[in-house]
N, C-alpha and C positions, 0 to 999 in steps of 0.2 A: 777637811775634816775626815778622819779615819773612822771606819766602821769596824766593830768587833765581830768576830765569828760567832754565830749563834750555836751554842753547844748542842741544841736539839738537832739542828741540821747536820752537824758533824756526826752525831750518833746514828742518824738515819743513813747517812752515806756509808759509815762503817758497817752498819747492819746489812745493807744491801750488798756490799763487797763480800762480807762473810757468807751470805747466802749464795752468791754467785760462785765463790771459791768452793763451798761445800757441794753444790750441785755439780760443778765441774769434776771434782774428785769422785763423786758418786758415779757419774756417767763414765768417767775414765775407768774406774774399777769394774763396772759392769760390762763395759765394752771389751775389756781384756780378761774376762773370766775364762776359766778353762772350759772347753767344750767336751762333753762326754763322747766316748767312742761307742761303737756298736756293742761292745761288751760291758759298757757302763763305767769303765775307768776313765778318769780325766786324761785328756791329751793336751799337750802344750801347743801354743800357737806355732804353726809350721814355720821353719826358718830355712829349710833347704829347698832346692829347686826340685820340682816334680813335673814330669811330662806326661801328657795324656795322649793315648792312642785314639785316633778318631773313629767314630762309628760311621760307616759308609752306607748311605741309603739313597733312594731316588728322590728327585725333586717332586714334591707333591702339590704345592700350590703355585703352579706355573704363572698364573695371572698376577701374582704378587712380585714376580722377579723381573728385573729389567730385561729388555729384549736381547742384549748381548749375552745374557746368562741362560737363555732358553736353548736347551739342547736335550732332547729326550734321553740320550745315552749318557748325559752328564750325571755324575754322582755328587753328593754333598758330603763333605767331611764335617761331622758334627761334634762339638765339644761342649760339655756341661762344666761350667766353672763356678765353684762355690766362692762367694764374696762374703768375707767376714771382717771383723775389726782389724783393718789395715793389712789384709792378705787376700790373695787369690789362691785357690787350689783347684787345678794345677796352676802354676805361675809361668809355665813354659809350654807352648804348643808348636808343633812342627807340621808344615804342609808343603806341597810342591807347587811350583809356579803354575797358575792356571786353575788350581783347585777352587771350587766353590766352598766357602767356609761358613758354617752356621755356628754361632756362639749362643749358648743358652746361659744366661747369668742368673744364678740363684742366690738371692740375698738372705743370709741366715740370721743377722742380728740387728741391723739398722739399715738406713738407706744407702745404696751403692749404685754405681753404674759401671759400664764398660766402655772405655774410649780408646780408639786406635786411630790417631791422627793421620798416619801414613796412608790409610785407605778411606779416610773420611767417614769413619764408623763410630757411632755412639748410640748406646741404648738409652731409653728414658731412665730417669732415676727410679730405682726399684726398691720398694719398701720391704722391710723384714718379712720373711715368709712368702715372698713373691718371686716371680721370675720374669725375665724379658728375653727376647730373641732378636738377633741381628744376623744378617747374611751378606756376604760380599765375595768378590773374586780376588784371590791373592795373585795379582798380576805383576808383581815386582819382587825380584829376588833380594833377600837381605834379612837383617835382623831388626825388628821393630818393637818399640816399647808400647804396651797397653797399660792403662791405668784407670783408677777411679777418680773422677773429677769432682766428687762431692767434698766440700770443705777442704780440709788439709790431708785427706786420705792418701793422696799421692805422695806428699812430703813425708808422711808417716810410714811409707813403705808399701802401700797397696799398688804394686806394679807387677808387670809380667813381661814376657817376651814372646813374640810371634816370630818364628824362623821360617822363611820361605826359601826352599832349595830348588835347584834346577830339575 
């Protein structure tokens, strides 16, 4: 014996699908909205590579740093990276082998993180308007991808490159 589809159930399913599609479109459009610059004019989402010069300072919280990193003469290369809808600014950083690197991730629009598998580094997921910091020693020469592991952010282009030179 065959049963017929209940039209009410079908309308409920169609309604839920329409709501989901509508919310997805809304979230996508708000995530990709133009961000104002300091002069108030809109700026498009960055598409070119940008490199940040590190700020060099002394290690202040020595008790939080693993023993191999403790060296009073050692300096820290600090980078502040803006994380937005599927981008990092800057998306390229360069250090020398042996540098202690401090990454400050500032999330501007939704939840993001900073993941650098080659050095076993990952910040906690950082909500919009917040920041997180991670520190590591760049002890291997090469070019290494960092990315946001939240949802599909990496696949949508939220990636960058760490270059470690001799």
